[in-house]
N, CA, C and O of each residue as an XYZ file, in Angstrom:
320
protein
N      -4.102     16.985     -5.745
C      -3.303     17.269     -6.919
C      -1.944     16.589     -6.784
O      -1.251     16.767     -5.782
N      -1.577     15.826     -7.774
C      -0.272     15.171     -7.774
C       0.729     16.137     -8.386
O       0.559     16.604     -9.513
N       1.777     16.427     -7.622
C       2.746     17.418     -8.068
C       4.110     16.790     -8.295
O       4.757     16.329     -7.354
N       4.533     16.775     -9.523
C       5.888     16.365     -9.861
C       6.212     14.919     -9.576
O       5.338     14.081     -9.358
N       7.492     14.666     -9.586
C       8.008     13.315     -9.420
C       7.718     12.770     -8.023
O       7.407     11.589     -7.867
N       7.819     13.623     -7.017
C       7.588     13.165     -5.643
C       6.144     12.710     -5.482
O       5.885     11.655     -4.903
N       5.208     13.496     -5.987
C       3.804     13.116     -5.907
C       3.514     11.844     -6.673
O       2.733     11.008     -6.218
N       4.136     11.689     -7.833
C       3.938     10.474     -8.619
C       4.504      9.260     -7.902
O       3.914      8.180     -7.942
N       5.649      9.432     -7.244
C       6.233      8.320     -6.493
C       5.308      7.916     -5.349
O       5.132      6.729     -5.075
N       4.724      8.902     -4.689
C       3.779      8.605     -3.616
C       2.562      7.867     -4.143
O       2.092      6.911     -3.526
N       2.050      8.312     -5.289
C       0.888      7.661     -5.893
C       1.202      6.217     -6.274
O       0.406      5.316     -6.012
N       2.362      5.998     -6.894
C       2.749      4.642     -7.288
C       2.931      3.746     -6.066
O       2.553      2.574     -6.090
N       3.508      4.295     -5.002
C       3.662      3.530     -3.768
C       2.325      3.126     -3.177
O       2.167      2.009     -2.685
N       1.363      4.037     -3.226
C       0.024      3.710     -2.736
C      -0.609      2.609     -3.589
O      -1.231      1.689     -3.058
N      -0.453      2.704     -4.894
C      -1.027      1.683     -5.780
C      -0.419      0.307     -5.496
O      -1.139     -0.688     -5.407
N       0.905      0.257     -5.355
C       1.568     -1.025     -5.061
C       1.087     -1.594     -3.725
O       0.812     -2.788     -3.607
N       0.991     -0.724     -2.728
C       0.522     -1.170     -1.420
C      -0.901     -1.684     -1.460
O      -1.212     -2.705     -0.846
N      -1.774     -0.984     -2.179
C      -3.171     -1.418     -2.292
C      -3.288     -2.721     -3.071
O      -4.110     -3.572     -2.734
N      -2.475     -2.885     -4.107
C      -2.460     -4.150     -4.848
C      -2.019     -5.292     -3.936
O      -2.598     -6.378     -3.961
N      -0.994     -5.035     -3.135
C      -0.510     -6.044     -2.195
C      -1.565     -6.397     -1.153
O      -1.738     -7.566     -0.810
N      -2.273     -5.380     -0.649
C      -3.348     -5.634      0.321
C      -4.440     -6.507     -0.282
O      -4.965     -7.404      0.376
N      -4.772     -6.237     -1.527
C      -5.792     -7.037     -2.212
C      -5.344     -8.485     -2.353
O      -6.126     -9.408     -2.127
N      -4.102     -8.678     -2.722
C      -3.573    -10.034     -2.872
C      -3.536    -10.747     -1.519
O      -3.902    -11.919     -1.422
N      -3.093    -10.039     -0.478
C      -3.052    -10.634      0.853
C      -4.448    -11.033      1.328
O      -4.631    -12.109      1.897
N      -5.424    -10.170      1.095
C      -6.794    -10.471      1.500
C      -7.308    -11.715      0.782
O      -8.006    -12.538      1.375
N      -6.961    -11.845     -0.487
C      -7.375    -13.015     -1.253
C      -6.758    -14.290     -0.686
O      -7.433    -15.312     -0.564
N      -5.476    -14.226     -0.341
C      -4.795    -15.401      0.222
C      -5.378    -15.771      1.581
O      -5.546    -16.952      1.886
N      -5.687    -14.766      2.398
C      -6.246    -15.029      3.728
C      -7.652    -15.615      3.592
O      -8.003    -16.567      4.289
N      -8.452    -15.042      2.693
C      -9.812    -15.551      2.488
C      -9.802    -16.968      1.929
O     -10.697    -17.761      2.223
N      -8.800    -17.286      1.131
C      -8.703    -18.618      0.544
C      -8.202    -19.666      1.517
O      -8.141    -20.847      1.176
N      -7.844    -19.255      2.720
C      -7.317    -20.209      3.700
C      -8.383    -21.194      4.148
O      -8.062    -22.296      4.592
N      -9.643    -20.810      4.037
C     -10.722    -21.708      4.430
C     -11.020    -22.775      3.396
O     -11.747    -23.729      3.673
N     -10.465    -22.619      2.209
C     -10.656    -23.587      1.136
C      -9.796    -24.813      1.428
O      -8.794    -24.720      2.137
N     -10.179    -25.934      0.891
C      -9.443    -27.178      1.131
C      -7.956    -27.007      0.816
O      -7.610    -26.567     -0.281
N      -7.075    -27.345      1.756
C      -5.631    -27.201      1.544
C      -5.110    -28.201      0.514
O      -5.770    -29.196      0.214
N      -3.910    -27.925     -0.029
C      -3.316    -28.844     -1.006
C      -3.106    -30.241     -0.417
O      -3.009    -30.417      0.797
N      -3.041    -31.205     -1.295
C      -2.857    -32.599     -0.878
C      -1.617    -32.755     -0.003
O      -0.561    -32.203     -0.314
N      -1.741    -33.500      1.082
C      -0.618    -33.750      1.976
C      -0.432    -32.682      3.038
O       0.447    -32.809      3.891
N      -1.232    -31.644      3.002
C      -1.128    -30.570      3.990
C      -2.437    -30.515      4.759
O      -3.511    -30.585      4.163
N      -2.356    -30.392      6.060
C      -3.574    -30.401      6.862
C      -4.127    -28.991      7.096
O      -5.337    -28.812      7.233
N      -3.247    -28.002      7.142
C      -3.678    -26.635      7.434
C      -2.890    -25.663      6.559
O      -1.697    -25.854      6.321
N      -3.566    -24.624      6.085
C      -2.860    -23.576      5.339
C      -2.296    -22.573      6.316
O      -2.969    -22.149      7.256
N      -1.066    -22.202      6.088
C      -0.407    -21.213      6.936
C      -0.700    -19.818      6.385
O      -0.321    -19.493      5.260
N      -1.377    -19.001      7.190
C      -1.705    -17.646      6.742
C      -0.830    -16.593      7.407
O      -1.103    -15.397      7.301
N       0.217    -17.031      8.090
C       1.068    -16.051      8.783
C       1.779    -15.115      7.801
O       1.880    -13.917      8.064
N       2.269    -15.637      6.681
C       2.967    -14.779      5.713
C       2.039    -13.719      5.120
O       2.421    -12.550      5.080
N       0.823    -14.079      4.653
C      -0.058    -13.030      4.144
C      -0.444    -11.999      5.207
O      -0.635    -10.825      4.889
N      -0.559    -12.426      6.456
C      -0.897    -11.474      7.524
C       0.249    -10.496      7.762
O       0.021     -9.301      7.954
N       1.475    -11.000      7.750
C       2.643    -10.127      7.931
C       2.786     -9.201      6.730
O       3.033     -8.005      6.888
N       2.629     -9.752      5.532
C       2.713     -8.935      4.318
C       1.625     -7.871      4.293
O       1.841     -6.768      3.790
N       0.460     -8.199      4.832
C      -0.643     -7.240      4.875
C      -0.248     -6.029      5.713
O      -0.535     -4.893      5.335
N       0.397     -6.262      6.829
C       0.857     -5.158      7.681
C       1.895     -4.317      6.954
O       1.862     -3.088      7.026
N       2.814     -4.967      6.256
C       3.835     -4.240      5.494
C       3.200     -3.396      4.388
O       3.587     -2.246      4.180
N       2.236     -3.965      3.688
C       1.573     -3.233      2.610
C       0.765     -2.057      3.152
O       0.704     -1.001      2.521
N       0.150     -2.235      4.312
C      -0.576     -1.134      4.941
C       0.373      0.006      5.286
O       0.051      1.173      5.062
N       1.528     -0.321      5.824
C       2.527      0.707      6.153
C       3.008      1.419      4.895
O       3.261      2.624      4.925
N       3.137      0.690      3.795
C       3.559      1.305      2.532
C       2.514      2.315      2.060
O       2.867      3.403      1.605
N       1.246      1.965      2.163
C       0.180      2.883      1.755
C       0.202      4.125      2.638
O       0.090      5.245      2.138
N       0.345      3.933      3.944
C       0.381      5.071      4.864
C       1.569      5.990      4.577
O       1.418      7.212      4.542
N       2.743      5.404      4.372
C       3.941      6.203      4.103
C       3.813      6.941      2.776
O       4.198      8.105      2.673
N       3.280      6.277      1.771
C       3.114      6.909      0.462
C       2.098      8.040      0.520
O       2.250      9.048     -0.170
N       1.069      7.880      1.336
C       0.084      8.952      1.502
C       0.739     10.178      2.147
O       0.429     11.315      1.790
N       1.639      9.941      3.092
C       2.361     11.060      3.722
C       3.270     11.758      2.720
O       3.415     12.980      2.760
N       3.885     10.989      1.817
C       4.722     11.578      0.769
C       3.873     12.473     -0.119
O       4.272     13.591     -0.443
N       2.706     11.986     -0.512
C       1.821     12.790     -1.357
C       1.352     14.048     -0.633
O       1.275     15.122     -1.230
N       1.039     13.912      0.649
C       0.600     15.064      1.425
C       1.711     16.101      1.527
O       1.458     17.293      1.355
N       2.927     15.668      1.803
C       4.061     16.592      1.899
C       4.325     17.269      0.562
O       4.640     18.458      0.519
N       4.199     16.523     -0.528
C       4.407     17.088     -1.854
C       3.379     18.179     -2.133
O       3.724     19.251     -2.632
N       2.131     17.907     -1.815
C       1.057     18.872     -2.046
C       1.239     20.109     -1.176
O       1.045     21.235     -1.636
N       1.614     19.896      0.082
C       1.819     21.033      0.984
C       2.985     21.899      0.522
O       2.924     23.125      0.601
N       4.039     21.261      0.042
C       5.187     22.019     -0.468
C       4.800     22.836     -1.693
O       5.202     23.991     -1.832
N       4.025     22.234     -2.571
C       3.574     22.922     -3.773
C       2.672     24.101     -3.400
O       2.798     25.188     -3.964
N       1.764     23.881     -2.448
C       0.870     24.952     -1.997
C       1.667     26.095     -1.375
O       1.352     27.265     -1.593
N       2.690     25.760     -0.607
C       3.529     26.779      0.026
C       4.272     27.590     -1.053
O       4.384     28.811     -0.950
N       4.767     26.909     -2.067
C       5.458     27.576     -3.156
C       4.533     28.557     -3.879
O       4.929     29.672     -4.217
N       3.308     28.122     -4.107
C       2.324     29.010     -4.754
C       2.060     30.230     -3.872
O       1.980     31.349     -4.379
N       1.923     30.029     -2.555
C       1.685     31.154     -1.632
C       2.856     32.143     -1.663
O       2.638     33.355     -1.653
N       4.088     31.641     -1.699
C       5.263     32.492     -1.711
C       5.330     33.308     -3.004
O       5.651     34.497     -2.987
N       5.023     32.647     -4.125
C       5.086     33.319     -5.412
C       3.935     34.309     -5.622
O       4.053     35.238     -6.421
N       2.839     34.112     -4.914
C       1.656     34.976     -5.105
C       1.784     36.280     -4.412
O       0.874     37.107     -4.480
């Protein structure tokens, strides 16, 4: 259950991170395709580094969502 602004922020962060991971995977997979004219090898270091950053964003956003849900559950327990 997404609760309030904090939960929505966590969800949006996860979506951005997953979109970034998808883009990074596409760039890495495309490295085997013929490189642009005048270049002998495609550099995949940037997509690999970005992939790690995007993974961390997804993990952090998931923790935000978990904390939001736990806080909401605790509030319900207190009020009940």
